[in-house]
Backbone as a printed PyTorch tensor [residue, N CA C, xyz], in Angstrom:
tensor([[[  7.5910,  12.7770,  31.2130],
         [  7.0710,  11.8570,  30.2140],
         [  7.6060,  12.2370,  28.8460]],

        [[  7.6910,  11.2600,  27.9850],
         [  8.3500,  11.4670,  26.7040],
         [  7.5800,  10.7450,  25.6110]],

        [[  7.3050,  11.4200,  24.5310],
         [  6.5580,  10.8520,  23.4050],
         [  7.3730,  11.1160,  22.1470]],

        [[  8.1260,  10.1260,  21.6980],
         [  9.0130,  10.2870,  20.5400],
         [  8.9090,   9.0560,  19.6580]],

        [[  8.7330,   9.2820,  18.3520],
         [  8.6310,   8.2070,  17.3760],
         [  9.6560,   8.4610,  16.2850]],

        [[ 10.3840,   7.4180,  15.8920],
         [ 11.2960,   7.4990,  14.7570],
         [ 10.9200,   6.3750,  13.8100]],

        [[ 10.5990,   6.7360,  12.5720],
         [ 10.2060,   5.7580,  11.5590],
         [ 11.1710,   5.8210,  10.3920]],

        [[ 11.4870,   4.6720,   9.8240],
         [ 12.1930,   4.6000,   8.5490],
         [ 11.3690,   3.6800,   7.6730]],

        [[ 10.8940,   4.2140,   6.5590],
         [ 10.0590,   3.4330,   5.6670],
         [  9.8990,   4.1300,   4.3360]],

        [[  8.9170,   3.6710,   3.5860],
         [  8.6600,   4.2370,   2.2640],
         [  7.2680,   4.8430,   2.2040]],

        [[  7.1580,   5.9580,   1.4660],
         [  5.8560,   6.5890,   1.2830],
         [  4.9840,   5.6870,   0.4230]],

        [[  3.7660,   5.4520,   0.8530],
         [  2.8370,   4.5790,   0.1420],
         [  2.2730,   5.2680,  -1.0980]],

        [[  2.1300,   6.5800,  -1.0460],
         [  1.5930,   7.3510,  -2.1700],
         [  2.3100,   8.6990,  -2.2250]],

        [[  2.1730,   9.3770,  -3.3370],
         [  2.7590,  10.7120,  -3.4580],
         [  2.0620,  11.6560,  -2.4780]],

        [[  2.8250,  12.4280,  -1.7110],
         [  2.2170,  13.3460,  -0.7480],
         [  1.4450,  14.4540,  -1.4530]],

        [[  0.2850,  14.7840,  -0.9140],
         [ -0.5160,  15.8860,  -1.4470],
         [ -0.7890,  16.8700,  -0.3290]],

        [[ -0.4060,  18.0940,  -0.5550],
         [ -0.5980,  19.1400,   0.4370],
         [ -1.9150,  19.8630,   0.1710]],

        [[ -2.6060,  20.2230,   1.2430],
         [ -3.8120,  21.0400,   1.1400],
         [ -3.6690,  22.2080,   2.1010]],

        [[ -4.4670,  23.2250,   1.8700],
         [ -4.4930,  24.3900,   2.7510],
         [ -5.7780,  24.3490,   3.5710]],

        [[ -5.6670,  24.6540,   4.8470],
         [ -6.8440,  24.7200,   5.6920],
         [ -7.5540,  26.0480,   5.4570]],

        [[ -8.6980,  26.2290,   6.0730],
         [ -9.4250,  27.4930,   5.9320],
         [ -8.6390,  28.6580,   6.5230]],

        [[ -7.7040,  28.3630,   7.4220],
         [ -6.8310,  29.3920,   8.0130],
         [ -5.5460,  29.5700,   7.2210]],

        [[ -5.4750,  28.9890,   6.0110],
         [ -4.3280,  29.0790,   5.1200],
         [ -3.0760,  28.4080,   5.6870]],

        [[ -3.2510,  27.3320,   6.4600],
         [ -2.1140,  26.5510,   6.9520],
         [ -1.9600,  25.3250,   6.0550]],

        [[ -0.7260,  24.9750,   5.7490],
         [ -0.4390,  23.8200,   4.9060],
         [ -0.4480,  22.5550,   5.7480]],

        [[ -1.0670,  21.4960,   5.2070],
         [ -1.0860,  20.2050,   5.8800],
         [ -0.9330,  19.1070,   4.8390]],

        [[ -0.1010,  18.1270,   5.1690],
         [  0.1020,  16.9680,   4.3030],
         [ -0.0970,  15.7220,   5.1420]],

        [[ -0.9200,  14.8150,   4.6270],
         [ -1.1390,  13.5220,   5.2790],
         [ -0.5500,  12.4470,   4.3800]],

        [[  0.2910,  11.6030,   4.9480],
         [  0.9040,  10.5170,   4.1950],
         [  0.8380,   9.2400,   5.0260]],

        [[  1.0430,   8.1270,   4.3460],
         [  1.1740,   6.8440,   5.0160],
         [  2.5660,   6.3040,   4.7140]],

        [[  3.2420,   5.8660,   5.7610],
         [  4.5960,   5.3270,   5.6280],
         [  4.5380,   3.8210,   5.9070]],

        [[  5.0400,   3.0410,   4.9480],
         [  5.1280,   1.5830,   5.1210],
         [  6.4530,   1.2640,   5.7910]],

        [[  6.3760,   0.6300,   6.9520],
         [  7.5630,   0.3030,   7.7320],
         [  7.6210,  -1.2100,   7.8940]],

        [[  8.6790,  -1.8120,   7.3660],
         [  8.8370,  -3.2670,   7.4930],
         [  9.0640,  -3.6500,   8.9370]],

        [[  8.5040,  -4.7760,   9.3230],
         [  8.7690,  -5.3280,  10.6450],
         [ 10.1510,  -5.9740,  10.6320]],

        [[ 10.7320,  -6.1350,  11.7980],
         [ 12.0990,  -6.6650,  11.9030],
         [ 12.2190,  -8.0940,  11.4220]],

        [[ 11.1920,  -8.8950,  11.6950],
         [ 11.2900, -10.3170,  11.4040],
         [ 10.2260, -10.7330,  10.4070]],

        [[ 10.4980, -11.7970,   9.7010],
         [  9.5350, -12.3360,   8.7500],
         [  8.4890, -13.1530,   9.5020]],

        [[  7.3110, -13.2620,   8.9130],
         [  6.2300, -14.0260,   9.5200],
         [  6.4580, -15.5210,   9.3800]],

        [[  5.5170, -16.3020,   9.8670],
         [  5.6220, -17.7600,   9.8040],
         [  5.6930, -18.2670,   8.3730]],

        [[  5.0880, -17.5210,   7.4540],
         [  5.0920, -17.9170,   6.0450],
         [  6.3700, -17.4960,   5.3210]],

        [[  7.2920, -16.8500,   6.0380],
         [  8.5500, -16.4240,   5.4370],
         [  8.4750, -15.0760,   4.7350]],

        [[  7.3040, -14.4640,   4.7310],
         [  7.1150, -13.1580,   4.0830],
         [  7.3440, -12.0410,   5.0980]],

        [[  7.9420, -10.9710,   4.6250],
         [  8.1320,  -9.8050,   5.4760],
         [  6.8140,  -9.0320,   5.5490]],

        [[  6.4280,  -8.7000,   6.7630],
         [  5.2010,  -7.9400,   6.9590],
         [  5.5520,  -6.4830,   7.1990]],

        [[  4.5810,  -5.6100,   6.9700],
         [  4.8090,  -4.1780,   7.1520],
         [  3.6580,  -3.5700,   7.9380]],

        [[  3.9700,  -2.5030,   8.6290],
         [  2.9540,  -1.6920,   9.2890],
         [  2.7950,  -0.4230,   8.4690]],

        [[  1.5710,   0.0500,   8.3520],
         [  1.2770,   1.2520,   7.5900],
         [  0.8710,   2.3340,   8.5820]],

        [[  1.7450,   3.3280,   8.7310],
         [  1.5910,   4.3420,   9.7660],
         [  1.1510,   5.6550,   9.1270]],

        [[  0.0400,   6.2070,   9.6360],
         [ -0.4540,   7.4950,   9.1490],
         [  0.3240,   8.6210,   9.8150]],

        [[  0.7500,   9.5810,   8.9950],
         [  1.5710,  10.6940,   9.4670],
         [  0.9500,  12.0010,   8.9830]],

        [[  0.9740,  13.0160,   9.8480],
         [  0.4800,  14.3520,   9.5100],
         [  1.6180,  15.3360,   9.6970]],

        [[  1.8300,  16.1860,   8.6950],
         [  2.8520,  17.2340,   8.7680],
         [  2.1810,  18.5790,   8.5210]],

        [[  2.6480,  19.6030,   9.2130],
         [  2.0580,  20.9340,   9.1040],
         [  3.0990,  21.9560,   8.6560]],

        [[  2.6160,  23.0400,   8.0810],
         [  3.4460,  24.1950,   7.7510],
         [  4.4730,  23.9410,   6.6690]],

        [[  5.6500,  24.5310,   6.8530],
         [  6.7330,  24.4320,   5.8800],
         [  7.1640,  22.9880,   5.6760]],

        [[  7.1130,  22.1970,   6.7270],
         [  7.4610,  20.7780,   6.6410],
         [  6.5350,  20.0590,   5.6660]],

        [[  5.2450,  20.3690,   5.7400],
         [  4.2540,  19.7710,   4.8370],
         [  4.5270,  20.1800,   3.3910]],

        [[  4.8630,  21.4370,   3.1920],
         [  5.1400,  21.9370,   1.8480],
         [  6.3930,  21.2840,   1.2630]],

        [[  7.4260,  21.1210,   2.0830],
         [  8.6770,  20.5250,   1.6170],
         [  8.4790,  19.0680,   1.2200]],

        [[  7.7640,  18.3000,   2.0440],
         [  7.5400,  16.9000,   1.7050],
         [  6.6950,  16.7790,   0.4410]],

        [[  5.6940,  17.6300,   0.2980],
         [  4.8620,  17.5820,  -0.9090],
         [  5.6780,  17.9190,  -2.1570]],

        [[  6.6870,  18.7700,  -2.0090],
         [  7.5250,  19.1630,  -3.1450],
         [  8.5360,  18.0910,  -3.5430]],

        [[  9.1250,  17.4240,  -2.5610],
         [ 10.2430,  16.5330,  -2.8470],
         [  9.9460,  15.0450,  -2.6760]],

        [[  8.8990,  14.7020,  -1.9570],
         [  8.5770,  13.2970,  -1.7360],
         [  7.7790,  12.7110,  -2.8890]],

        [[  7.9630,  11.4310,  -3.1420],
         [  7.2350,  10.7050,  -4.1780],
         [  6.7900,   9.3680,  -3.6200]],

        [[  5.8940,   8.7250,  -4.3230],
         [  5.4980,   7.3710,  -3.9440],
         [  6.7550,   6.5010,  -3.9470]],

        [[  6.9700,   5.7690,  -2.8660],
         [  8.1240,   4.8930,  -2.7620],
         [  9.3610,   5.5370,  -2.1860]],

        [[  9.3460,   6.8410,  -1.9290],
         [ 10.5230,   7.5100,  -1.3650],
         [ 10.8730,   6.9310,  -0.0090]],

        [[ 12.1630,   6.6470,   0.1790],
         [ 12.6560,   6.1730,   1.4630],
         [ 12.8180,   7.3850,   2.3690]],

        [[ 12.2140,   7.3180,   3.5630],
         [ 12.1560,   8.4790,   4.4400],
         [ 12.4470,   8.0830,   5.8750]],

        [[ 13.1250,   8.9710,   6.5720],
         [ 13.2970,   8.8680,   8.0180],
         [ 12.4690,  10.0040,   8.6020]],

        [[ 11.6310,   9.6850,   9.5600],
         [ 10.7010,  10.6760,  10.0840],
         [ 10.7090,  10.6500,  11.6020]],

        [[ 10.8020,  11.8230,  12.2120],
         [ 10.7090,  11.9680,  13.6710],
         [  9.3920,  12.6530,  13.9930]],

        [[  8.7830,  12.2320,  15.0920],
         [  7.5410,  12.8720,  15.4880],
         [  7.0550,  12.3350,  16.8160]],

        [[  5.7650,  12.5230,  17.0510],
         [  5.1490,  12.0190,  18.2740],
         [  3.7810,  11.4390,  17.9520]],

        [[  3.3760,  10.4720,  18.7270],
         [  2.0750,   9.8420,  18.5220],
         [  0.9850,  10.7490,  19.0750]],

        [[ -0.0640,  10.9010,  18.2920],
         [ -1.2300,  11.6740,  18.7060],
         [ -2.4700,  10.8230,  18.5110]],

        [[ -3.4140,  10.9710,  19.4010],
         [ -4.7070,  10.3080,  19.2510],
         [ -5.7930,  11.3690,  19.2540]],

        [[ -6.8560,  11.0830,  18.5420],
         [ -8.0040,  11.9920,  18.5140],
         [ -9.2450,  11.1510,  18.2850]],

        [[-10.3960,  11.7590,  18.5330],
         [-11.6470,  11.0630,  18.2810],
         [-12.6330,  12.0280,  17.6450]],

        [[-13.5750,  11.4460,  16.9210],
         [-14.6230,  12.2430,  16.3100],
         [-15.8970,  11.4120,  16.2350]],

        [[-17.0170,  12.1030,  16.1040],
         [-18.3250,  11.4590,  16.0070],
         [-18.7790,  11.4550,  14.5550]],

        [[-19.2740,  10.3090,  14.1060],
         [-19.8330,  10.1980,  12.7630],
         [-20.9160,   9.1350,  12.7960]],

        [[-22.0970,   9.4740,  12.3090],
         [-23.2320,   8.5490,  12.2880],
         [-23.5020,   7.9890,  13.6780]],

        [[-23.4630,   8.8530,  14.6790],
         [-23.7270,   8.4880,  16.0750],
         [-22.7380,   7.4600,  16.6260]],

        [[-21.5770,   7.3640,  16.0260],
         [-20.5350,   6.4540,  16.4980],
         [-19.2640,   7.2510,  16.7530]],

        [[-18.5350,   6.8670,  17.7720],
         [-17.2700,   7.5050,  18.0910],
         [-16.1520,   6.7430,  17.3870]],

        [[-15.3240,   7.4830,  16.6500],
         [-14.1920,   6.8950,  15.9410],
         [-12.9060,   7.4330,  16.5670]],

        [[-11.9380,   6.5520,  16.7480],
         [-10.6460,   6.9270,  17.3140],
         [ -9.5700,   6.8050,  16.2300]],

        [[ -8.6670,   7.7780,  16.2030],
         [ -7.5900,   7.7990,  15.2160],
         [ -6.2660,   7.9540,  15.9510]],

        [[ -5.3000,   7.1300,  15.5700],
         [ -3.9380,   7.2570,  16.0810],
         [ -3.0350,   7.5580,  14.8960]],

        [[ -2.2310,   8.6000,  15.0140],
         [ -1.3500,   8.9990,  13.9230],
         [ -0.0950,   9.6200,  14.5020]],

        [[  0.8940,   9.7910,  13.6510],
         [  2.1430,  10.4260,  14.0590],
         [  2.1240,  11.8700,  13.5820]],

        [[  2.3930,  12.7940,  14.4860],
         [  2.5580,  14.2000,  14.1390],
         [  4.0260,  14.3980,  13.8130]],

        [[  4.3310,  14.5720,  12.5200],
         [  5.7130,  14.6910,  12.0770],
         [  6.3350,  16.0010,  12.5010]],

        [[  7.5680,  15.9250,  13.0130],
         [  8.2880,  17.1260,  13.4390],
         [  9.5170,  17.3990,  12.5930]],

        [[ 10.0490,  16.3490,  11.9570],
         [ 11.1580,  16.5230,  11.0130],
         [ 11.2450,  15.2610,  10.1700]],

        [[ 11.8670,  15.3890,   9.0070],
         [ 12.0710,  14.2230,   8.1590],
         [ 13.3090,  14.4160,   7.3110]],

        [[ 13.8150,  13.2960,   6.7880],
         [ 14.9120,  13.3010,   5.8330],
         [ 14.6060,  12.2770,   4.7640]],

        [[ 14.7670,  12.6670,   3.5230],
         [ 14.6790,  11.6990,   2.4410],
         [ 16.0230,  10.9900,   2.3800]],

        [[ 16.0050,   9.6630,   2.3540],
         [ 17.2270,   8.8810,   2.5290],
         [ 17.8330,   8.3580,   1.2410]],

        [[ 17.3490,   8.8080,   0.1130],
         [ 17.9600,   8.3720,  -1.1380],
         [ 18.2500,   9.5860,  -2.0010]],

        [[ 19.3190,   9.4980,  -2.7700],
         [ 19.7070,  10.6000,  -3.6390],
         [ 18.7940,  10.6470,  -4.8600]],

        [[ 18.9090,  11.7040,  -5.6160],
         [ 18.1260,  11.8100,  -6.8620],
         [ 18.4930,  10.6780,  -7.8210]],

        [[ 19.7700,  10.3120,  -7.8600],
         [ 20.2170,   9.2260,  -8.7470],
         [ 19.6070,   7.8950,  -8.3120]],

        [[ 19.6130,   7.6240,  -7.0130],
         [ 19.0110,   6.3880,  -6.5100],
         [ 17.5100,   6.3600,  -6.7930]],

        [[ 16.8780,   7.5030,  -6.6280],
         [ 15.4340,   7.5960,  -6.8980],
         [ 15.1510,   7.3410,  -8.3670]],

        [[ 15.9850,   7.8820,  -9.2500],
         [ 15.7900,   7.6790, -10.6880],
         [ 15.9410,   6.2080, -11.0560]],

        [[ 16.9300,   5.5320, -10.4690],
         [ 17.1150,   4.1000, -10.7290],
         [ 15.8920,   3.3290, -10.2590]],

        [[ 15.4010,   3.6610,  -9.0660],
         [ 14.2210,   2.9760,  -8.5310],
         [ 13.0040,   3.2090,  -9.4090]],

        [[ 12.8160,   4.4450,  -9.8720],
         [ 11.6570,   4.7540, -10.7050],
         [ 11.7640,   4.0750, -12.0660]],

        [[ 12.9710,   3.9330, -12.5970],
         [ 13.1550,   3.2400, -13.8730],
         [ 12.9170,   1.7420, -13.7460]],

        [[ 13.0980,   1.2130, -12.5570],
         [ 12.8430,  -0.2030, -12.2960],
         [ 11.5290,  -0.3750, -11.5550]],

        [[ 10.5390,   0.4260, -11.8910],
         [  9.2770,   0.4450, -11.1500],
         [  8.4970,  -0.8500, -11.2580]],

        [[  8.8240,  -1.7070, -12.2270],
         [  8.1090,  -2.9750, -12.3260],
         [  8.5070,  -3.9310, -11.2090]],

        [[  9.6300,  -3.6630, -10.5420],
         [ 10.0420,  -4.4920,  -9.4220],
         [  9.2150,  -4.1240,  -8.1910]],

        [[  9.0760,  -5.0600,  -7.3070],
         [  8.3420,  -4.8440,  -6.0710],
         [  9.1520,  -3.9320,  -5.1560]],

        [[  8.5050,  -2.9720,  -4.4880],
         [  9.2110,  -2.0710,  -3.5830],
         [  9.8490,  -2.8220,  -2.4270]],

        [[  9.3240,  -3.9820,  -2.0650],
         [  9.9060,  -4.7570,  -0.9660],
         [ 11.3330,  -5.1680,  -1.2910]],

        [[ 11.6610,  -5.3090,  -2.5750],
         [ 13.0160,  -5.6670,  -2.9740],
         [ 14.0070,  -4.5360,  -2.7210]],

        [[ 13.5070,  -3.3180,  -2.5660],
         [ 14.3720,  -2.1570,  -2.4040],
         [ 14.5810,  -1.7670,  -0.9450]],

        [[ 13.9760,  -2.4750,  -0.0070],
         [ 14.0850,  -2.1340,   1.3930],
         [ 15.4430,  -2.5940,   1.9310]],

        [[ 16.0940,  -1.7260,   2.6650],
         [ 17.3900,  -2.0340,   3.2430],
         [ 17.2280,  -2.9270,   4.4550]],

        [[ 18.0430,  -3.9350,   4.5600],
         [ 18.0620,  -4.7890,   5.7280],
         [ 18.8800,  -4.1000,   6.8160]],

        [[ 18.7900,  -4.5820,   8.0450],
         [ 19.4710,  -3.9700,   9.1770],
         [ 20.9520,  -3.7790,   8.9670]],

        [[ 21.6260,  -4.7870,   8.3820],
         [ 23.0670,  -4.6730,   8.1850],
         [ 23.4360,  -3.7390,   7.0370]],

        [[ 22.4660,  -3.3310,   6.2110],
         [ 22.7410,  -2.4370,   5.0910],
         [ 22.5190,  -0.9670,   5.4430]],

        [[ 21.9100,  -0.7000,   6.6050],
         [ 21.6360,   0.6750,   6.9940],
         [ 22.9390,   1.4220,   7.2770]],

        [[ 23.0030,   2.7060,   6.9420],
         [ 24.2520,   3.4580,   7.1000],
         [ 24.5660,   3.8460,   8.5230]],

        [[ 23.7790,   3.4650,   9.4940],
         [ 24.0460,   3.8390,  10.8820],
         [ 23.8850,   2.6550,  11.7960]]])
């Protein structure tokens, strides 16, 4: 059996790293991933995927990632459940195993200087991807 996820999208917020009681680093982020096709209204829809990174990987993303950063992320889907107020809650998230930031510092600076533009305008279409 095989559990592998590859996402290319943008960080919804700046990553924030925290330390657990065992002094392990953890970063939780949400990645906005555009769907391949536009909806009936002609608008591009996106899925918002929760991602968890641990250890050095979490520290690196917290150091170099920013809101809107274009990222490629590899990982696996994990599910968990917890009890709260006598109700069972289920969570599905991606456990990140590696990532790459896909824009240079210069590209990031241009994007940040044009922050009044919608981030959807900066998303690469399939034919614009470098692979």
